[in-house]
Biopython code that builds the backbone (N, CA, C, O; Angstrom):
import numpy as np
from Bio.PDB.StructureBuilder import StructureBuilder

atoms = [
    (1, "UNK", "N", (-129.520, -23.055, 223.509)),
    (1, "UNK", "CA", (-130.946, -23.327, 223.415)),
    (1, "UNK", "C", (-131.703, -22.348, 224.316)),
    (1, "UNK", "O", (-131.394, -22.239, 225.503)),
    (2, "UNK", "N", (-132.684, -21.643, 223.769)),
    (2, "UNK", "CA", (-133.444, -20.678, 224.568)),
    (2, "UNK", "C", (-134.239, -21.360, 225.681)),
    (2, "UNK", "O", (-134.784, -22.450, 225.503)),
    (3, "UNK", "N", (-134.290, -20.697, 226.817)),
    (3, "UNK", "CA", (-135.072, -21.175, 227.950)),
    (3, "UNK", "C", (-136.445, -20.525, 227.941)),
    (3, "UNK", "O", (-136.620, -19.434, 227.399)),
    (4, "UNK", "N", (-137.426, -21.204, 228.548)),
    (4, "UNK", "CA", (-138.735, -20.604, 228.807)),
    (4, "UNK", "C", (-138.714, -20.210, 230.267)),
    (4, "UNK", "O", (-138.602, -21.062, 231.149)),
    (5, "UNK", "N", (-138.825, -18.887, 230.529)),
    (5, "UNK", "CA", (-138.665, -18.356, 231.877)),
    (5, "UNK", "C", (-139.931, -17.628, 232.293)),
    (5, "UNK", "O", (-140.482, -16.839, 231.526)),
    (6, "UNK", "N", (-140.394, -17.896, 233.516)),
    (6, "UNK", "CA", (-141.503, -17.154, 234.111)),
    (6, "UNK", "C", (-140.929, -16.354, 235.277)),
    (6, "UNK", "O", (-140.283, -16.912, 236.165)),
    (7, "UNK", "N", (-141.166, -15.051, 235.268)),
    (7, "UNK", "CA", (-140.711, -14.178, 236.354)),
    (7, "UNK", "C", (-141.947, -13.716, 237.104)),
    (7, "UNK", "O", (-142.858, -13.129, 236.520)),
    (8, "UNK", "N", (-141.970, -13.985, 238.403)),
    (8, "UNK", "CA", (-143.093, -13.585, 239.244)),
    (8, "UNK", "C", (-142.701, -12.289, 239.943)),
    (8, "UNK", "O", (-141.837, -12.275, 240.820)),
    (9, "UNK", "N", (-143.352, -11.204, 239.540)),
    (9, "UNK", "CA", (-143.069, -9.895, 240.121)),
    (9, "UNK", "C", (-142.526, -8.944, 239.081)),
    (9, "UNK", "O", (-141.442, -9.148, 238.536)),
    (10, "UNK", "N", (-143.297, -7.894, 238.810)),
    (10, "UNK", "CA", (-142.895, -6.912, 237.802)),
    (10, "UNK", "C", (-142.365, -5.645, 238.458)),
    (10, "UNK", "O", (-142.620, -4.537, 237.985)),
    (11, "UNK", "N", (-141.621, -5.814, 239.557)),
    (11, "UNK", "CA", (-140.934, -4.687, 240.169)),
    (11, "UNK", "C", (-139.661, -4.405, 239.377)),
    (11, "UNK", "O", (-139.469, -4.938, 238.284)),
    (12, "UNK", "N", (-138.811, -3.577, 239.926)),
    (12, "UNK", "CA", (-137.588, -3.208, 239.223)),
    (12, "UNK", "C", (-136.711, -4.424, 238.927)),
    (12, "UNK", "O", (-136.173, -4.547, 237.827)),
    (13, "UNK", "N", (-136.566, -5.316, 239.897)),
    (13, "UNK", "CA", (-135.732, -6.499, 239.701)),
    (13, "UNK", "C", (-136.306, -7.451, 238.669)),
    (13, "UNK", "O", (-135.583, -7.937, 237.798)),
    (14, "UNK", "N", (-137.610, -7.722, 238.761)),
    (14, "UNK", "CA", (-138.250, -8.637, 237.817)),
    (14, "UNK", "C", (-138.219, -8.118, 236.392)),
    (14, "UNK", "O", (-137.935, -8.867, 235.456)),
    (15, "UNK", "N", (-138.513, -6.824, 236.228)),
    (15, "UNK", "CA", (-138.497, -6.246, 234.886)),
    (15, "UNK", "C", (-137.082, -6.189, 234.319)),
    (15, "UNK", "O", (-136.871, -6.452, 233.135)),
    (16, "UNK", "N", (-136.115, -5.846, 235.169)),
    (16, "UNK", "CA", (-134.725, -5.835, 234.716)),
    (16, "UNK", "C", (-134.265, -7.216, 234.287)),
    (16, "UNK", "O", (-133.585, -7.361, 233.271)),
    (17, "UNK", "N", (-134.635, -8.237, 235.063)),
    (17, "UNK", "CA", (-134.282, -9.616, 234.701)),
    (17, "UNK", "C", (-134.955, -10.011, 233.391)),
    (17, "UNK", "O", (-134.339, -10.669, 232.553)),
    (18, "UNK", "N", (-136.208, -9.619, 233.207)),
    (18, "UNK", "CA", (-136.926, -9.955, 231.970)),
    (18, "UNK", "C", (-136.245, -9.336, 230.749)),
    (18, "UNK", "O", (-136.089, -9.994, 229.720)),
    (19, "UNK", "N", (-135.840, -8.067, 230.868)),
    (19, "UNK", "CA", (-135.168, -7.409, 229.737)),
    (19, "UNK", "C", (-133.866, -8.125, 229.415)),
    (19, "UNK", "O", (-133.592, -8.428, 228.253)),
    (20, "UNK", "N", (-133.058, -8.397, 230.443)),
    (20, "UNK", "CA", (-131.763, -9.045, 230.225)),
    (20, "UNK", "C", (-131.930, -10.440, 229.618)),
    (20, "UNK", "O", (-131.213, -10.807, 228.686)),
    (21, "UNK", "N", (-132.877, -11.211, 230.149)),
    (21, "UNK", "CA", (-133.093, -12.565, 229.622)),
    (21, "UNK", "C", (-133.640, -12.542, 228.198)),
    (21, "UNK", "O", (-133.219, -13.340, 227.360)),
    (22, "UNK", "N", (-134.568, -11.641, 227.920)),
    (22, "UNK", "CA", (-135.120, -11.549, 226.570)),
    (22, "UNK", "C", (-134.030, -11.138, 225.580)),
    (22, "UNK", "O", (-133.982, -11.663, 224.468)),
    (23, "UNK", "N", (-133.167, -10.220, 225.962)),
    (23, "UNK", "CA", (-132.074, -9.794, 225.084)),
    (23, "UNK", "C", (-131.057, -10.907, 224.862)),
    (23, "UNK", "O", (-130.330, -10.912, 223.869)),
    (24, "UNK", "N", (-131.017, -11.852, 225.805)),
    (24, "UNK", "CA", (-130.130, -13.008, 225.646)),
    (24, "UNK", "C", (-130.787, -14.107, 224.814)),
    (24, "UNK", "O", (-130.195, -15.166, 224.607)),
    (25, "UNK", "N", (-132.017, -13.857, 224.334)),
    (25, "UNK", "CA", (-132.678, -14.796, 223.437)),
    (25, "UNK", "C", (-133.649, -15.761, 224.077)),
    (25, "UNK", "O", (-134.092, -16.707, 223.426)),
    (26, "UNK", "N", (-133.990, -15.549, 225.330)),
    (26, "UNK", "CA", (-134.895, -16.471, 226.021)),
    (26, "UNK", "C", (-136.346, -16.016, 225.905)),
    (26, "UNK", "O", (-136.626, -14.837, 225.685)),
    (27, "UNK", "N", (-137.266, -16.973, 226.057)),
    (27, "UNK", "CA", (-138.705, -16.711, 226.029)),
    (27, "UNK", "C", (-139.135, -16.393, 227.461)),
    (27, "UNK", "O", (-139.090, -17.262, 228.332)),
    (28, "UNK", "N", (-139.551, -15.150, 227.704)),
    (28, "UNK", "CA", (-139.815, -14.683, 229.069)),
    (28, "UNK", "C", (-141.265, -14.245, 229.219)),
    (28, "UNK", "O", (-141.817, -13.555, 228.361)),
    (29, "UNK", "N", (-141.871, -14.663, 230.331)),
    (29, "UNK", "CA", (-143.211, -14.198, 230.698)),
    (29, "UNK", "C", (-143.114, -13.604, 232.091)),
    (29, "UNK", "O", (-142.551, -14.221, 232.996)),
    (30, "UNK", "N", (-143.667, -12.399, 232.269)),
    (30, "UNK", "CA", (-143.663, -11.718, 233.567)),
    (30, "UNK", "C", (-145.087, -11.726, 234.116)),
    (30, "UNK", "O", (-146.036, -11.367, 233.419)),
    (31, "UNK", "N", (-145.219, -12.139, 235.369)),
    (31, "UNK", "CA", (-146.520, -12.183, 236.034)),
    (31, "UNK", "C", (-146.488, -11.212, 237.215)),
    (31, "UNK", "O", (-145.553, -11.224, 238.016)),
    (32, "UNK", "N", (-147.531, -10.363, 237.313)),
    (32, "UNK", "CA", (-147.622, -9.393, 238.410)),
    (32, "UNK", "C", (-149.080, -9.260, 238.814)),
    (32, "UNK", "O", (-149.950, -9.149, 237.949)),
    (33, "UNK", "N", (-149.365, -9.270, 240.114)),
    (33, "UNK", "CA", (-150.748, -9.134, 240.570)),
    (33, "UNK", "C", (-151.152, -7.691, 240.823)),
    (33, "UNK", "O", (-152.339, -7.368, 240.775)),
    (34, "UNK", "N", (-150.178, -6.808, 241.094)),
    (34, "UNK", "CA", (-150.501, -5.408, 241.395)),
    (34, "UNK", "C", (-150.834, -4.651, 240.115)),
    (34, "UNK", "O", (-150.260, -4.910, 239.057)),
    (35, "UNK", "N", (-151.762, -3.720, 240.226)),
    (35, "UNK", "CA", (-152.079, -2.857, 239.087)),
    (35, "UNK", "C", (-151.160, -1.638, 239.058)),
    (35, "UNK", "O", (-151.134, -0.909, 238.067)),
    (36, "UNK", "N", (-150.406, -1.410, 240.133)),
    (36, "UNK", "CA", (-149.480, -0.281, 240.281)),
    (36, "UNK", "C", (-150.181, 1.075, 240.266)),
    (36, "UNK", "O", (-149.506, 2.099, 240.161)),
    (37, "UNK", "N", (-151.509, 1.117, 240.368)),
    (37, "UNK", "CA", (-152.214, 2.395, 240.337)),
    (37, "UNK", "C", (-152.007, 3.215, 241.598)),
    (37, "UNK", "O", (-152.026, 4.445, 241.543)),
    (38, "UNK", "N", (-151.810, 2.561, 242.729)),
    (38, "UNK", "CA", (-151.704, 3.278, 243.998)),
    (38, "UNK", "C", (-150.296, 3.215, 244.584)),
    (38, "UNK", "O", (-150.127, 3.329, 245.798)),
    (39, "UNK", "N", (-149.308, 3.037, 243.753)),
    (39, "UNK", "CA", (-147.946, 2.910, 244.247)),
    (39, "UNK", "C", (-147.433, 4.250, 244.765)),
    (39, "UNK", "O", (-147.624, 5.289, 244.133)),
    (40, "UNK", "N", (-146.793, 4.211, 245.899)),
    (40, "UNK", "CA", (-146.168, 5.400, 246.475)),
    (40, "UNK", "C", (-144.748, 5.027, 246.876)),
    (40, "UNK", "O", (-144.402, 3.848, 246.951)),
    (41, "UNK", "N", (-143.950, 6.020, 247.127)),
    (41, "UNK", "CA", (-142.597, 5.735, 247.575)),
    (41, "UNK", "C", (-141.712, 6.940, 247.387)),
    (41, "UNK", "O", (-142.062, 7.906, 246.709)),
    (42, "UNK", "N", (-140.573, 6.853, 247.998)),
    (42, "UNK", "CA", (-139.609, 7.942, 247.924)),
    (42, "UNK", "C", (-138.809, 7.828, 246.627)),
    (42, "UNK", "O", (-139.002, 6.914, 245.826)),
    (43, "UNK", "N", (-137.928, 8.766, 246.458)),
    (43, "UNK", "CA", (-137.077, 8.761, 245.267)),
    (43, "UNK", "C", (-136.132, 7.562, 245.297)),
    (43, "UNK", "O", (-135.729, 7.080, 246.356)),
    (44, "UNK", "N", (-135.805, 7.114, 244.120)),
    (44, "UNK", "CA", (-134.833, 6.037, 243.961)),
    (44, "UNK", "C", (-133.566, 6.649, 243.405)),
    (44, "UNK", "O", (-133.609, 7.436, 242.458)),
    (45, "UNK", "N", (-132.449, 6.291, 243.988)),
    (45, "UNK", "CA", (-131.160, 6.757, 243.500)),
    (45, "UNK", "C", (-130.673, 5.775, 242.440)),
    (45, "UNK", "O", (-130.619, 4.568, 242.676)),
    (46, "UNK", "N", (-130.326, 6.294, 241.293)),
    (46, "UNK", "CA", (-129.826, 5.460, 240.200)),
    (46, "UNK", "C", (-128.330, 5.719, 240.095)),
    (46, "UNK", "O", (-127.900, 6.762, 239.601)),
    (47, "UNK", "N", (-127.551, 4.767, 240.562)),
    (47, "UNK", "CA", (-126.093, 4.902, 240.573)),
    (47, "UNK", "C", (-125.547, 4.873, 239.142)),
    (47, "UNK", "O", (-126.232, 4.417, 238.227)),
    (48, "UNK", "N", (-124.316, 5.359, 238.947)),
    (48, "UNK", "CA", (-123.746, 5.418, 237.596)),
    (48, "UNK", "C", (-123.739, 4.078, 236.851)),
    (48, "UNK", "O", (-123.975, 4.049, 235.644)),
    (49, "UNK", "N", (-123.473, 2.977, 237.548)),
    (49, "UNK", "CA", (-123.467, 1.687, 236.851)),
    (49, "UNK", "C", (-124.868, 1.312, 236.372)),
    (49, "UNK", "O", (-125.015, 0.730, 235.297)),
    (50, "UNK", "N", (-125.900, 1.637, 237.155)),
    (50, "UNK", "CA", (-127.275, 1.379, 236.727)),
    (50, "UNK", "C", (-127.683, 2.332, 235.607)),
    (50, "UNK", "O", (-128.408, 1.942, 234.692)),
    (51, "UNK", "N", (-127.220, 3.580, 235.677)),
    (51, "UNK", "CA", (-127.502, 4.544, 234.606)),
    (51, "UNK", "C", (-126.946, 4.035, 233.284)),
    (51, "UNK", "O", (-127.599, 4.135, 232.246)),
    (52, "UNK", "N", (-125.734, 3.489, 233.329)),
    (52, "UNK", "CA", (-125.105, 2.948, 232.110)),
    (52, "UNK", "C", (-125.959, 1.830, 231.510)),
    (52, "UNK", "O", (-126.179, 1.799, 230.299)),
    (53, "UNK", "N", (-126.436, 0.916, 232.349)),
    (53, "UNK", "CA", (-127.260, -0.199, 231.860)),
    (53, "UNK", "C", (-128.574, 0.328, 231.287)),
    (53, "UNK", "O", (-129.003, -0.112, 230.220)),
    (54, "UNK", "N", (-129.213, 1.263, 231.983)),
    (54, "UNK", "CA", (-130.474, 1.817, 231.484)),
    (54, "UNK", "C", (-130.272, 2.524, 230.147)),
    (54, "UNK", "O", (-131.140, 2.452, 229.277)),
    (55, "UNK", "N", (-129.150, 3.201, 229.970)),
    (55, "UNK", "CA", (-128.867, 3.842, 228.674)),
    (55, "UNK", "C", (-128.686, 2.790, 227.580)),
    (55, "UNK", "O", (-129.151, 2.980, 226.456)),
    (56, "UNK", "N", (-128.015, 1.687, 227.899)),
    (56, "UNK", "CA", (-127.851, 0.592, 226.931)),
    (56, "UNK", "C", (-129.211, 0.016, 226.540)),
    (56, "UNK", "O", (-129.405, -0.413, 225.403)),
    (57, "UNK", "N", (-130.144, 0.010, 227.479)),
    (57, "UNK", "CA", (-131.498, -0.487, 227.208)),
    (57, "UNK", "C", (-132.364, 0.565, 226.540)),
    (57, "UNK", "O", (-133.539, 0.312, 226.274)),
    (58, "UNK", "N", (-131.814, 1.737, 226.262)),
    (58, "UNK", "CA", (-132.510, 2.853, 225.620)),
    (58, "UNK", "C", (-133.642, 3.412, 226.485)),
    (58, "UNK", "O", (-134.716, 3.749, 225.985)),
    (59, "UNK", "N", (-133.384, 3.502, 227.777)),
    (59, "UNK", "CA", (-134.340, 4.093, 228.710)),
    (59, "UNK", "C", (-134.497, 5.586, 228.401)),
    (59, "UNK", "O", (-133.515, 6.271, 228.113)),
    (60, "UNK", "N", (-135.713, 6.075, 228.461)),
    (60, "UNK", "CA", (-135.998, 7.481, 228.203)),
    (60, "UNK", "C", (-135.846, 8.273, 229.502)),
    (60, "UNK", "O", (-136.765, 8.318, 230.320)),
    (61, "UNK", "N", (-134.686, 8.893, 229.685)),
    (61, "UNK", "CA", (-134.419, 9.616, 230.929)),
    (61, "UNK", "C", (-135.257, 10.878, 231.051)),
    (61, "UNK", "O", (-135.519, 11.327, 232.167)),
    (62, "UNK", "N", (-135.679, 11.455, 229.954)),
    (62, "UNK", "CA", (-136.574, 12.617, 230.042)),
    (62, "UNK", "C", (-137.917, 12.210, 230.634)),
    (62, "UNK", "O", (-138.490, 12.937, 231.445)),
    (63, "UNK", "N", (-138.418, 11.043, 230.225)),
    (63, "UNK", "CA", (-139.701, 10.557, 230.763)),
    (63, "UNK", "C", (-139.584, 10.240, 232.248)),
    (63, "UNK", "O", (-140.572, 10.331, 232.976)),
    (64, "UNK", "N", (-138.397, 9.871, 232.707)),
    (64, "UNK", "CA", (-138.197, 9.580, 234.127)),
    (64, "UNK", "C", (-138.327, 10.829, 234.983)),
    (64, "UNK", "O", (-138.618, 10.753, 236.177)),
    (65, "UNK", "N", (-138.109, 11.974, 234.362)),
    (65, "UNK", "CA", (-138.079, 13.229, 235.106)),
    (65, "UNK", "C", (-137.066, 13.150, 236.244)),
    (65, "UNK", "O", (-137.318, 13.611, 237.357)),
    (66, "UNK", "N", (-135.918, 12.556, 235.938)),
    (66, "UNK", "CA", (-134.872, 12.353, 236.940)),
    (66, "UNK", "C", (-134.098, 13.643, 237.186)),
    (66, "UNK", "O", (-133.972, 14.495, 236.307)),
    (67, "UNK", "N", (-133.594, 13.759, 238.387)),
    (67, "UNK", "CA", (-132.733, 14.875, 238.758)),
    (67, "UNK", "C", (-131.317, 14.343, 238.916)),
    (67, "UNK", "O", (-131.104, 13.311, 239.552)),
    (68, "UNK", "N", (-130.357, 15.041, 238.344)),
    (68, "UNK", "CA", (-128.970, 14.626, 238.501)),
    (68, "UNK", "C", (-128.437, 15.124, 239.841)),
    (68, "UNK", "O", (-128.663, 16.271, 240.227)),
    (69, "UNK", "N", (-127.735, 14.255, 240.533)),
    (69, "UNK", "CA", (-127.125, 14.603, 241.813)),
    (69, "UNK", "C", (-125.675, 15.003, 241.572)),
    (69, "UNK", "O", (-124.944, 14.329, 240.846)),
    (70, "UNK", "N", (-125.275, 16.096, 242.184)),
    (70, "UNK", "CA", (-123.898, 16.545, 242.077)),
    (70, "UNK", "C", (-123.085, 16.136, 243.299)),
    (70, "UNK", "O", (-121.863, 16.008, 243.226)),
    (71, "UNK", "N", (-123.772, 15.932, 244.426)),
    (71, "UNK", "CA", (-123.083, 15.475, 245.624)),
    (71, "UNK", "C", (-124.082, 14.790, 246.547)),
    (71, "UNK", "O", (-125.291, 14.991, 246.432)),
    (72, "UNK", "N", (-123.569, 13.990, 247.448)),
    (72, "UNK", "CA", (-124.411, 13.309, 248.439)),
    (72, "UNK", "C", (-123.919, 13.684, 249.830)),
    (72, "UNK", "O", (-122.717, 13.762, 250.082)),
    (73, "UNK", "N", (-124.864, 13.912, 250.718)),
    (73, "UNK", "CA", (-124.532, 14.272, 252.105)),
    (73, "UNK", "C", (-125.335, 13.368, 253.022)),
    (73, "UNK", "O", (-126.501, 13.082, 252.751)),
    (74, "UNK", "N", (-124.714, 12.913, 254.113)),
    (74, "UNK", "CA", (-125.369, 12.017, 255.051)),
    (74, "UNK", "C", (-125.344, 12.639, 256.438)),
    (74, "UNK", "O", (-124.325, 13.184, 256.862)),
    (75, "UNK", "N", (-126.490, 12.556, 257.157)),
    (75, "UNK", "CA", (-126.624, 13.120, 258.485)),
    (75, "UNK", "C", (-127.057, 12.044, 259.471)),
    (75, "UNK", "O", (-127.625, 11.023, 259.083)),
    (76, "UNK", "N", (-126.787, 12.283, 260.739)),
    (76, "UNK", "CA", (-127.298, 11.388, 261.779)),
    (76, "UNK", "C", (-128.686, 11.855, 262.201)),
    (76, "UNK", "O", (-129.218, 12.804, 261.624)),
    (77, "UNK", "N", (-129.275, 11.207, 263.192)),
    (77, "UNK", "CA", (-130.644, 11.527, 263.602)),
    (77, "UNK", "C", (-130.761, 12.910, 264.249)),
    (77, "UNK", "O", (-131.869, 13.425, 264.395)),
    (78, "UNK", "N", (-129.640, 13.517, 264.637)),
    (78, "UNK", "CA", (-129.646, 14.871, 265.207)),
    (78, "UNK", "C", (-129.295, 15.937, 264.170)),
    (78, "UNK", "O", (-129.048, 17.092, 264.518)),
    (79, "UNK", "N", (-129.273, 15.545, 262.899)),
    (79, "UNK", "CA", (-128.974, 16.449, 261.783)),
    (79, "UNK", "C", (-127.524, 16.933, 261.758)),
    (79, "UNK", "O", (-127.238, 18.014, 261.243)),
    (80, "UNK", "N", (-126.626, 16.149, 262.304)),
    (80, "UNK", "CA", (-125.199, 16.451, 262.216)),
    (80, "UNK", "C", (-124.600, 15.692, 261.029)),
    (80, "UNK", "O", (-124.876, 14.505, 260.852)),
    (81, "UNK", "N", (-123.786, 16.366, 260.221)),
    (81, "UNK", "CA", (-123.180, 15.658, 259.087)),
    (81, "UNK", "C", (-122.307, 14.499, 259.578)),
    (81, "UNK", "O", (-121.544, 14.648, 260.532)),
    (82, "UNK", "N", (-122.428, 13.359, 258.923)),
    (82, "UNK", "CA", (-121.635, 12.190, 259.295)),
    (82, "UNK", "C", (-120.255, 12.208, 258.648)),
    (82, "UNK", "O", (-119.320, 11.592, 259.159)),
    (83, "UNK", "N", (-120.127, 12.900, 257.544)),
    (83, "UNK", "CA", (-118.863, 12.958, 256.815)),
    (83, "UNK", "C", (-118.933, 14.117, 255.837)),
    (83, "UNK", "O", (-120.010, 14.673, 255.624)),
    (84, "UNK", "N", (-117.829, 14.489, 255.247)),
    (84, "UNK", "CA", (-117.890, 15.539, 254.221)),
    (84, "UNK", "C", (-118.740, 15.067, 253.036)),
    (84, "UNK", "O", (-118.858, 13.864, 252.805)),
    (85, "UNK", "N", (-119.326, 15.994, 252.290)),
    (85, "UNK", "CA", (-120.133, 15.610, 251.125)),
    (85, "UNK", "C", (-119.313, 14.778, 250.128)),
    (85, "UNK", "O", (-118.114, 14.991, 249.947)),
    (86, "UNK", "N", (-119.985, 13.851, 249.505)),
    (86, "UNK", "CA", (-119.365, 13.037, 248.460)),
    (86, "UNK", "C", (-119.715, 13.690, 247.130)),
    (86, "UNK", "O", (-120.892, 13.817, 246.793)),
    (87, "UNK", "N", (-118.714, 14.100, 246.378)),
    (87, "UNK", "CA", (-118.939, 14.709, 245.070)),
    (87, "UNK", "C", (-119.065, 13.589, 244.049)),
    (87, "UNK", "O", (-118.214, 12.703, 243.979)),
    (88, "UNK", "N", (-120.129, 13.634, 243.258)),
    (88, "UNK", "CA", (-120.390, 12.599, 242.260)),
    (88, "UNK", "C", (-119.653, 12.941, 240.964)),
    (88, "UNK", "O", (-119.997, 13.906, 240.281)),
    (89, "UNK", "N", (-118.650, 12.152, 240.640)),
    (89, "UNK", "CA", (-117.871, 12.394, 239.418)),
    (89, "UNK", "C", (-118.620, 11.890, 238.190)),
    (89, "UNK", "O", (-118.431, 12.415, 237.093)),
    (90, "UNK", "N", (-119.461, 10.885, 238.361)),
    (90, "UNK", "CA", (-120.241, 10.323, 237.259)),
    (90, "UNK", "C", (-121.709, 10.673, 237.455)),
    (90, "UNK", "O", (-122.095, 11.183, 238.507)),
    (91, "UNK", "N", (-122.522, 10.400, 236.447)),
    (91, "UNK", "CA", (-123.943, 10.756, 236.523)),
    (91, "UNK", "C", (-124.656, 9.863, 237.541)),
    (91, "UNK", "O", (-124.696, 8.642, 237.391)),
    (92, "UNK", "N", (-125.206, 10.480, 238.558)),
    (92, "UNK", "CA", (-125.976, 9.818, 239.609)),
    (92, "UNK", "C", (-127.331, 10.498, 239.592)),
    (92, "UNK", "O", (-127.408, 11.715, 239.760)),
    (93, "UNK", "N", (-128.404, 9.740, 239.391)),
    (93, "UNK", "CA", (-129.721, 10.348, 239.220)),
    (93, "UNK", "C", (-130.692, 9.902, 240.297)),
    (93, "UNK", "O", (-130.519, 8.851, 240.915)),
    (94, "UNK", "N", (-131.711, 10.711, 240.512)),
    (94, "UNK", "CA", (-132.804, 10.392, 241.432)),
    (94, "UNK", "C", (-134.117, 10.557, 240.685)),
    (94, "UNK", "O", (-134.297, 11.517, 239.936)),
    (95, "UNK", "N", (-135.027, 9.624, 240.890)),
    (95, "UNK", "CA", (-136.354, 9.752, 240.292)),
    (95, "UNK", "C", (-137.351, 8.994, 241.153)),
    (95, "UNK", "O", (-136.966, 8.255, 242.059)),
    (96, "UNK", "N", (-138.618, 9.177, 240.869)),
    (96, "UNK", "CA", (-139.665, 8.479, 241.608)),
    (96, "UNK", "C", (-139.714, 7.008, 241.253)),
    (96, "UNK", "O", (-139.482, 6.628, 240.105)),
    (97, "UNK", "N", (-140.017, 6.179, 242.247)),
    (97, "UNK", "CA", (-140.118, 4.739, 242.044)),
    (97, "UNK", "C", (-141.104, 4.412, 240.919)),
    (97, "UNK", "O", (-140.798, 3.608, 240.038)),
    (98, "UNK", "N", (-142.284, 5.034, 240.952)),
    (98, "UNK", "CA", (-143.302, 4.749, 239.946)),
    (98, "UNK", "C", (-142.810, 5.106, 238.544)),
    (98, "UNK", "O", (-143.060, 4.372, 237.588)),
    (99, "UNK", "N", (-142.107, 6.245, 238.424)),
    (99, "UNK", "CA", (-141.604, 6.668, 237.108)),
    (99, "UNK", "C", (-140.589, 5.660, 236.565)),
    (99, "UNK", "O", (-140.621, 5.318, 235.383)),
    (100, "UNK", "N", (-139.693, 5.189, 237.425)),
    (100, "UNK", "CA", (-138.680, 4.232, 236.979)),
    (100, "UNK", "C", (-139.318, 2.895, 236.622)),
    (100, "UNK", "O", (-138.991, 2.312, 235.589)),
    (101, "UNK", "N", (-140.219, 2.406, 237.462)),
    (101, "UNK", "CA", (-140.896, 1.134, 237.173)),
    (101, "UNK", "C", (-141.689, 1.232, 235.867)),
    (101, "UNK", "O", (-141.656, 0.304, 235.059)),
    (102, "UNK", "N", (-142.395, 2.331, 235.652)),
    (102, "UNK", "CA", (-143.167, 2.511, 234.419)),
    (102, "UNK", "C", (-142.263, 2.533, 233.192)),
    (102, "UNK", "O", (-142.575, 1.920, 232.171)),
    (103, "UNK", "N", (-141.153, 3.235, 233.294)),
    (103, "UNK", "CA", (-140.235, 3.340, 232.167)),
    (103, "UNK", "C", (-139.625, 1.980, 231.828)),
    (103, "UNK", "O", (-139.532, 1.615, 230.656)),
    (104, "UNK", "N", (-139.211, 1.236, 232.845)),
    (104, "UNK", "CA", (-138.633, -0.089, 232.604)),
    (104, "UNK", "C", (-139.700, -1.037, 232.074)),
    (104, "UNK", "O", (-139.405, -1.897, 231.244)),
    (105, "UNK", "N", (-140.936, -0.891, 232.545)),
    (105, "UNK", "CA", (-142.031, -1.726, 232.040)),
    (105, "UNK", "C", (-142.245, -1.475, 230.553)),
    (105, "UNK", "O", (-142.458, -2.420, 229.793)),
    (106, "UNK", "N", (-142.192, -0.208, 230.124)),
    (106, "UNK", "CA", (-142.325, 0.100, 228.693)),
    (106, "UNK", "C", (-141.181, -0.520, 227.899)),
    (106, "UNK", "O", (-141.394, -1.028, 226.799)),
    (107, "UNK", "N", (-139.968, -0.483, 228.450)),
    (107, "UNK", "CA", (-138.823, -1.109, 227.777)),
    (107, "UNK", "C", (-139.045, -2.607, 227.625)),
    (107, "UNK", "O", (-138.802, -3.181, 226.563)),
    (108, "UNK", "N", (-139.506, -3.223, 228.695)),
    (108, "UNK", "CA", (-139.698, -4.682, 228.698)),
    (108, "UNK", "C", (-140.736, -5.093, 227.671)),
    (108, "UNK", "O", (-140.543, -6.078, 226.959)),
    (109, "UNK", "N", (-141.834, -4.355, 227.582)),
    (109, "UNK", "CA", (-142.895, -4.749, 226.660)),
    (109, "UNK", "C", (-142.582, -4.342, 225.212)),
    (109, "UNK", "O", (-143.083, -4.966, 224.277)),
    (110, "UNK", "N", (-141.765, -3.308, 225.022)),
    (110, "UNK", "CA", (-141.467, -2.846, 223.651)),
    (110, "UNK", "C", (-140.456, -3.726, 222.940)),
    (110, "UNK", "O", (-140.384, -3.686, 221.711)),
    (111, "UNK", "N", (-139.671, -4.519, 223.660)),
    (111, "UNK", "CA", (-138.620, -5.325, 223.045)),
    (111, "UNK", "C", (-139.017, -6.774, 222.856)),
    (111, "UNK", "O", (-138.172, -7.618, 222.559)),
    (112, "UNK", "N", (-140.292, -7.069, 223.026)),
    (112, "UNK", "CA", (-140.739, -8.452, 222.826)),
    (112, "UNK", "C", (-140.692, -8.820, 221.366)),
    (112, "UNK", "O", (-141.001, -7.998, 220.504)),
    (113, "UNK", "N", (-140.302, -10.070, 221.074)),
    (113, "UNK", "CA", (-140.260, -10.489, 219.655)),
    (113, "UNK", "C", (-141.637, -10.575, 219.029)),
    (113, "UNK", "O", (-141.759, -10.912, 217.851)),
]
sb = StructureBuilder()
sb.init_structure("model")
sb.init_model(0)
sb.init_chain("A")
sb.init_seg("    ")
for serial, (resi, resn, name, xyz) in enumerate(atoms, 1):
    if name == "N":
        sb.init_residue(resn, " ", resi, " ")
    sb.init_atom(name, np.array(xyz, "f"), 0.0, 1.0, " ", f" {name:<3s}", serial, name[0])
structure = sb.get_structure()
């Protein structure tokens, strides 16, 4: 039996939950107070498991303007490497928070019954 679900917050988590629940056949309403017009933030790293899910949801990676990462390096506060670089064997992407939220929002609204 389908559930009636209200999700408060149209951030990445709320929109992702809405897509998953709607695809499972539930009636979902997303409520958000922000207009997202003035959103700022650093790049978001999209790990391979998240990339796989976004591809299943038919996310438009070109619209994300994402950059593929070939390796990751970590430094301490004195700019000394903490460990050797980690080579990414699978697709690991970086994109802007606003771009990812906008893309997932389009997915969420385009799949409504």
